[in-house]
N, C-alpha and C positions, 0 to 999 in steps of 0.2 A: 865222681864215679867213673871207675876204669872201666877198659871195653870190657873188661871179663862180667864184672856183675852187671853192666848195662844188658849184656848178652841173655846171662842168667834173670835178668828180671825182664825181657820181653818172652821168652821163654814160658815163664811163669803166666805171665799173661795171657799168651796165645792157650794154654790149656785151659783157660779158663771159659773160650771161646764154646765149647758145644756146650757147657753147662750153662752160659747166658742167654744163645741161643735155640737150647733143646734140642740139639742134632745131635744124630747118633755118630757112631765111630770115630770123634776126634782123637788126633795123635799128640807125641809130643813135639816141639817144634823145632822147625829146622834154622831160623832165623838167623841172619847174620847181626854184626855189631850196627846198633843204632846210632845214625846220625844227629845231631841237632837241629840241622837245615839252615838256611838261612834266617837272621834277622836283620831288624832294622831301627835305626834312630829316630829320634824326633819327636815333639809335642805337637799340642794342641793345634786345631784349626776350626774347620768348619762350624755350624750349629749345631743342634744336637736336632734327631729328627723324632717323629710320632711314630710310634707303632702302628700297625696295621690297622686297629680301630683305639689304639690309646692315645694318650695326652703326647707333645712334642716332649723331647729332651731339653735339658738345660742347654745353655750356648759353651761350646770350647773354646778355652783362651785362644787368643791368638799365638800363630810362632810360625817359623820357617819351615819350610819344606823338611822334610829328615835325608839323611845321606844313605845310599845304596844300600842294602844288604849284605850281607857275606854268605859265603858258598856254602852250601849243606857238608855234613863230613861225611856220611856216609847213610845208608840205608837201611830199612827195617827188610823181613821177609827176606835176608840176602842181597838186595839189591846195591847198586852204588851210588854216590853220592850226588844227591839232586843237584838242577841249575841252581845257577848264582840268583838270589832273588835281586828283583829290579824293582827301580823306583824308589823314590822317600816316602815318607811315614806321611798319610794324611791327618787333621785334627781328629780329637776326637767325636764322637758321634752325640755325647748324652747318654743320660739313662734313656729307655726307650719307655714310655708311660702307657700305663694300664694292659686292659687285655690285647694281645697281639693274634685277635682273629684272623678266620678265613677271609681270603678277598672277596670282595664286592663288586668286581666290576674293573673296567678300563675307563671311567668316568672321569672327566676333567681334562688339563692340560697337562703335558710332558714338565717336568721341571726345567725351570729354566736356567741357563748358567751351570747345566750340570758336566760331568764327566765328559771326555773326549780322549779318542784315539791315542794312547801312549805306551811310555812302559808299565808293565802291572805294579799298582800301587797296594803299599799297606797301609788297611784302615781299621783306627782303632774304635773301638764301641765298648761303650760301659753297660754290663749288662751283668743283674743279680749280685750290686755292689762290687763287683769285679774288672778290670779293664781287659776287655777280650780284643782279638782282632781277627780280620779275614786278609789275603789276597784277592785284589779283582783283576780282571783281563779283560778291555774295553776293545773288542774288531775294530779292523782298520777300517771298514767302512761303514761305521758306526757314526750316525748324524745328529743321533738325541732329536728326532722331529718324527721320528717313526718307531713305534711302540715295537720292542724286540723281544727274545726268551729270553730266560736266564736257566742257569744250570750250577747249582752247587755239586761240587765233586771235591771229596772228603777223605782225606788220609786216616792211615792207620795207627793203629797203637804204637805211640813212643817215635810217631812220625810226624814231617811237616807240611806246610801247604806247597815248599819248593819242592821237596820229594814226590810228592805226587803229581805236582805239576809236570815234573820230569818224566816219569814212569807213564802216564796216561796220553801224553803228547796230546791233551784235549786243544790248548789252544789254537795251535795251527786248524783245525776243525771249525772253533768259534771263528776265526778269520774268512774261513771258505765260506763259512753259514748263517754269518753274523748275528750268533748269538752272544750275551757275557757271561760271562765263568766267576763265581766266588767259590776263594778257596777257603774255608772257614778254618781258625785254628783249635783245635782241642787244648785243654789246658796240658796233658798229658794223653788222655785214653778219650773215648765217647761214651756219656750215659745213656745207652738204648733200654734203658727199663731195668739197669742193671751195670755194675762195673766190675770190668774184667780185675781177675786177682793180677796184685801184683801193679794196679793203675791207680793215677789221680784223677778223678773228674771232675765237672762241674755237677751241682745238685740237681740243673735242668737245664741239660743242651737242647732240648726242645723246643724249649723259649729260646734258648740263643740263637737258633737257627733260624726261628720263624723271624727273631729281631733280623738278624744278617738281611732275610728276603724285604723285609721293611726300611731298613736301611739302604737297599741297595734301590730300591724303586723312591727313593728319598731324591736321589741323585740321576740317575739313569730312568729312560723312558721304556719299563718293563710291559710286556702283554701280560698282564696276570694268570690268564688261561694257558699260559705256556712257560710256568715253573717248576723244573724240574730239580731231582737229585739222584748222584748216585757215588761210589767210593771205593777203597778195597780194603778187605778184610773187616777190621774193626769200623773203618768207616765206610765198607760194604754193609754192615749189620745196621749203623746208624740212620744209613740214607733210607735202606727199605722201612727204618724204627719211622721214621719220620712219615710215609705214605701210611704208617696203621696208624699214627695219630694228629695226622696235618693233610687230609683226602681233599681237603677244602683249599687247600693254600696248594699241593704239591700236583700236577697234571698225571705223572707218571715216574717212577723211580728204577732204580736199577743198581746193579753192585757187581763188583768183583771178587769170589773167594771167601765169602762169608753171608750167613744167612738169618733172618729172623726169628725168631720163637711163635711165642704170642702174641696174635695179633687180632684186631679185629676193624678194621676198617671202616669207615661213614660212608663207603659207595667201594661198588667193584674198581679195583687199579689196576692200568698195565704196569707190567715187571719185566726187564729185561736182566737176564742175569748170564754171569760166564763164570767159569770153573776148571781149573787142570786138574788131569787125572794123576798126576806126578804130585801133586801138592801135599807133603807132608805138616804142614803147618796145621790147616782146616781140612782134613781130607777127601777127598771127590766124593767118596762116601756119604760126606754130609750134603751134598749139593740136590741130590733127588730130593729128601725130603722136604728141604726149601722150595723148593719148583713145586711140589705135588700141593705144598701147602696153600702157595697163592694159587693156583688152579683151583683148588677146592674153596678159599676164598670167594673167587671170582665167580662160580659158578660155572664151570669151562665144563662142558661134556664132549666125548668122544676123546680118539690118542691124540695125542698129538702129529704135526706133521712136517717132514722135514722142509725147512727152508733156507738152508743154507750147507753147502759139501766142500770143501776146500781144501787140500793139503792135510794140514792138522786137525780139522775144525769143522766138525758140525754140529747145527743148528737145528733146533724143532722147536715148533709155535701151536699153542694152545690157541686157536683161532676160535672155536664157537663158544664164548664167555658172555656171560650179563654185560649188558651196555654196551655191547661192543668191543669190550677190551679184550688184550692178548696177553700172555704171556710164553716170554719169548728165553730158552735156555742153549745157551753154547757152550758144549766140552770142546777144549783145547788137550786132544791126544799129547802127552811127554810135558806140557806146562807143569813148574810148581806155583808156589806161591806168590804169584808175580801178576802185572797188568799186563795183555799180551803185546802192548808195543815195546814193552823195555828187554831190550838185550842184554842188559848187565845183571838177570837175575840169576840168583844162587838156589842150592849150593854147591851147584857143579855145573858145568860147559854142558848146554843144552836144553835147560831148564827154562830158557825163555825164547821164546816164541816170537818171529819176526813176520809167516804167511800169512799172520792174520791179524788184522789191525779193530781190535774191539769198539773203539771211541767213534769213528765214523759211523758204524754200523748200529752204535749205540743211541748218536747223535739221531740219525735215519729214523731208529725204532719211537723215540722221543717225538719227533716233528711230526708224527703221525697221531701222537695221541695228546690233544690238549683237553683240556678242563669241559667238563661235558655244559 
């Protein structure tokens, strides 16, 4: 596929974000050419794992660790290439059995012989008859003896885990605060109750992301009351949709530049959302309806209060909501369709913002909101 063809494909996909999310005011895409991101080689390895309440997966065949992935070649949303994919490919996890239902607490011992800190690893996971994968980052201070939080960071349409890892700069936040990150890989885009035009997505990405959580828990000592999801663009929609569909698993959700549509979570849910005023892919006019939707679902009363104001960015928080949840909304003046950490965002100089770091603030918000 030529670069011009890929760019047109992204444009058609992003034009469908508003229809999928039921948000107003979406415009045409100004995204750049999409890269293929890092990929990894290697085959089977560890024994397959159980779903959260399902039966165990089948054992993957033994094999050597794969070689390091290659560097991503370009970025969606006008961004630049992602960081080089590191680490080999771990063995397949086997099919996840049965229902991957919600968390039931932190009973039982931590997995023995589990993951240790080191280069990010690509983990293979059979789900829905398809070999899927995710990239995992284990923080430097992880010991495997104390339960730690888990955060899913989800890429956008036609993007890769390597790209969102580079844009978000979430790994350093993980190392500083001791939580594990999983960067799941979509088949192309994400099925958040619907599929964007020009996209390919799985029939059940909700089930796949639940399976990722279950697979991580089989290899690492995870605090099941502190599992979170965030993402950018189509990944932001998917992260928030997981809150709609699996509020028994995800304690809080967030996102950058992409809101969810119809949503009926099983409980009030804390949400952290960021959007740039110069976004021409998912226009800023779509941001407030998304935030207001969450405030209404959460039974928030009164007006939001300003909780942050510095340089390009102002954040307001709905603080008086049901069950003590909060909804925080950060407006980044002059930023395009970008994660605020990313200085390479296009389509023209100045669209990337460096004076506001969304990822540390997002983690701070999440850390205050465990599952009830």
